[in-house]
C-alpha positions as CSV (number, residue, x, y, z in Angstrom):
1,X,-75.7,78.3,-147.6
2,X,-76.2,80.0,-150.9
3,X,-74.2,78.6,-153.8
4,X,-70.9,80.2,-154.2
5,X,-69.9,80.6,-157.9
6,X,-67.2,78.1,-159.0
7,X,-65.5,81.0,-160.8
8,X,-65.0,82.7,-157.4
9,X,-63.6,79.5,-155.9
10,X,-61.3,79.4,-158.8
11,X,-60.0,82.9,-158.2
12,X,-59.6,82.0,-154.6
13,X,-57.5,78.9,-155.3
14,X,-55.6,80.0,-158.4
15,X,-55.1,83.7,-158.0
16,X,-55.3,84.4,-154.3
17,X,-53.8,81.3,-152.6
18,X,-50.3,81.0,-154.2
19,X,-49.1,84.5,-153.4
20,X,-50.9,84.4,-150.0
21,X,-48.9,81.3,-149.1
22,X,-45.7,83.1,-150.0
23,X,-46.6,86.1,-148.1
24,X,-47.6,84.1,-145.0
25,X,-44.2,82.3,-145.2
26,X,-42.2,85.5,-145.5
27,X,-44.2,87.2,-142.7
28,X,-43.7,84.2,-140.4
29,X,-40.0,84.2,-141.0
30,X,-39.1,87.9,-141.3
31,X,-42.2,89.7,-139.8
32,X,-42.7,91.7,-143.0
33,X,-45.1,91.6,-145.9
34,X,-43.2,92.8,-149.0
35,X,-44.9,95.4,-151.0
36,X,-44.2,93.7,-154.3
37,X,-46.0,90.5,-153.2
38,X,-48.9,92.4,-151.6
39,X,-49.3,94.6,-154.7
40,X,-49.2,91.5,-157.0
41,X,-51.8,89.7,-154.8
42,X,-54.0,92.8,-154.8
43,X,-53.7,93.4,-158.5
44,X,-54.2,89.8,-159.5
45,X,-57.3,89.3,-157.4
46,X,-58.7,92.8,-158.4
47,X,-58.2,92.0,-162.1
48,X,-59.7,88.5,-161.9
49,X,-62.7,89.8,-160.0
50,X,-63.0,92.7,-162.5
51,X,-63.0,90.2,-165.3
52,X,-65.7,88.2,-163.6
53,X,-67.8,91.3,-163.2
54,X,-67.6,92.0,-166.9
55,X,-68.2,88.4,-167.9
56,X,-70.8,87.5,-165.4
57,X,-73.3,90.3,-164.8
58,X,-75.0,88.4,-161.9
59,X,-71.9,88.7,-159.8
60,X,-71.6,92.5,-160.2
61,X,-73.6,93.7,-157.2
62,X,-71.7,91.4,-154.8
63,X,-68.3,92.3,-156.4
64,X,-69.0,96.1,-156.2
65,X,-70.1,95.8,-152.5
66,X,-66.9,93.7,-151.8
67,X,-64.7,96.4,-153.5
68,X,-66.3,99.3,-151.6
69,X,-65.9,97.4,-148.3
70,X,-62.3,96.6,-149.1
71,X,-61.5,100.2,-149.8
72,X,-63.3,101.5,-146.6
73,X,-61.8,98.9,-144.3
74,X,-58.4,99.2,-145.9
75,X,-58.4,103.0,-145.3
76,X,-59.4,102.4,-141.7
77,X,-56.5,99.9,-141.3
78,X,-54.0,102.2,-142.8
79,X,-55.2,105.0,-140.4
80,X,-54.8,102.6,-137.4
81,X,-51.3,101.6,-138.6
82,X,-50.4,105.3,-138.9
83,X,-51.9,106.3,-135.5
84,X,-50.9,103.2,-133.5
85,X,-48.0,101.4,-135.3
86,X,-47.5,99.1,-132.4
87,X,-51.1,97.9,-132.7
88,X,-51.0,97.1,-136.5
89,X,-48.2,96.9,-138.9
90,X,-48.4,98.8,-142.2
91,X,-47.9,95.6,-144.2
92,X,-50.9,94.1,-142.4
93,X,-52.9,97.2,-143.1
94,X,-52.0,97.1,-146.8
95,X,-52.9,93.4,-147.0
96,X,-56.4,93.8,-145.4
97,X,-58.1,95.2,-148.5
98,X,-57.4,92.2,-150.7
99,X,-58.4,89.8,-147.8
100,X,-61.7,91.7,-147.5
101,X,-62.2,91.9,-151.3
102,X,-61.7,88.1,-151.7
103,X,-63.9,87.2,-148.6
104,X,-66.5,89.8,-149.5
105,X,-66.7,88.5,-153.1
106,X,-67.5,85.0,-151.7
107,X,-70.5,86.5,-149.9
108,X,-71.6,88.5,-146.9
109,X,-71.6,85.5,-144.5
110,X,-68.2,84.6,-145.7
111,X,-66.9,88.1,-145.0
112,X,-68.4,88.2,-141.5
113,X,-67.1,84.8,-140.7
114,X,-63.7,85.7,-142.1
115,X,-63.4,88.8,-139.9
116,X,-64.6,86.9,-136.8
117,X,-62.2,84.1,-137.6
118,X,-59.3,86.4,-138.0
119,X,-60.1,88.1,-134.7
120,X,-60.4,84.8,-132.8
121,X,-57.4,83.2,-134.4
122,X,-55.3,86.2,-133.9
123,X,-56.3,86.4,-130.2
124,X,-55.5,82.7,-129.7
125,X,-52.1,83.0,-131.4
126,X,-51.4,86.3,-129.4
127,X,-52.3,84.5,-126.1
128,X,-50.0,81.6,-126.9
129,X,-47.2,83.9,-127.9
130,X,-47.5,86.0,-124.6
131,X,-47.7,82.7,-122.5
132,X,-44.8,81.2,-124.2
133,X,-42.5,84.2,-124.3
134,X,-43.7,85.4,-120.9
135,X,-43.7,89.0,-122.2
136,X,-46.9,91.1,-122.4
137,X,-45.4,93.1,-125.3
138,X,-44.5,90.2,-127.5
139,X,-45.2,90.5,-131.1
140,X,-46.1,87.9,-133.7
141,X,-46.7,87.8,-137.5
142,X,-50.4,88.6,-138.1
143,X,-50.0,88.2,-141.9
144,X,-50.6,84.4,-142.0
145,X,-53.7,84.7,-139.8
146,X,-55.0,87.6,-141.9
147,X,-54.3,85.9,-145.2
148,X,-56.2,82.8,-144.0
149,X,-59.3,85.0,-143.7
150,X,-61.2,83.9,-146.8
151,X,-60.7,80.2,-145.9
152,X,-61.7,80.9,-142.3
153,X,-64.8,82.6,-143.7
154,X,-65.8,79.6,-145.9
155,X,-65.5,77.4,-142.8
156,X,-67.4,79.7,-140.6
157,X,-70.1,80.9,-143.0
158,X,-72.6,78.2,-142.0
159,X,-72.3,79.2,-138.4
160,X,-72.9,82.8,-139.3
161,X,-75.9,81.9,-141.4
162,X,-77.3,80.0,-138.4
163,X,-76.6,82.8,-136.0
164,X,-78.4,85.2,-138.3
165,X,-81.3,82.8,-138.7
166,X,-81.0,82.6,-142.5
167,X,-79.9,79.1,-142.8
């Protein structure tokens, strides 16, 4: 696996993790992701990565790619939330861009593993919720799964590299 900059790991642990934990806790208890916290997380990660892009020119191409992907996937998520609100909550749609930005900044393999990990974990949690509640329409808080994305990506990146034949 390519070396991930310690500065990016610092952003993940110092800037991303604390508000992500608060958001996951709130969503788990209240089934909502407060705009103030989502905005703070997005602004904090965005500013930290912007500072890294200015200070470490070698990181710029990856950070620009991560930012573009975050905007595109974020717009897609908002569109899904508007068209099918029962499929994806607006709070989750507004949280997705910062998750993609952070995971994408850590590398392409991390982003792919992150998205796959979110899908698999959300499917598993959804299955458990349906089985336990015995209701097909049962809802659960997706925020904690979504916010775990960059960490799932770090765990799964070696598997993605192996599957792609590059590691």
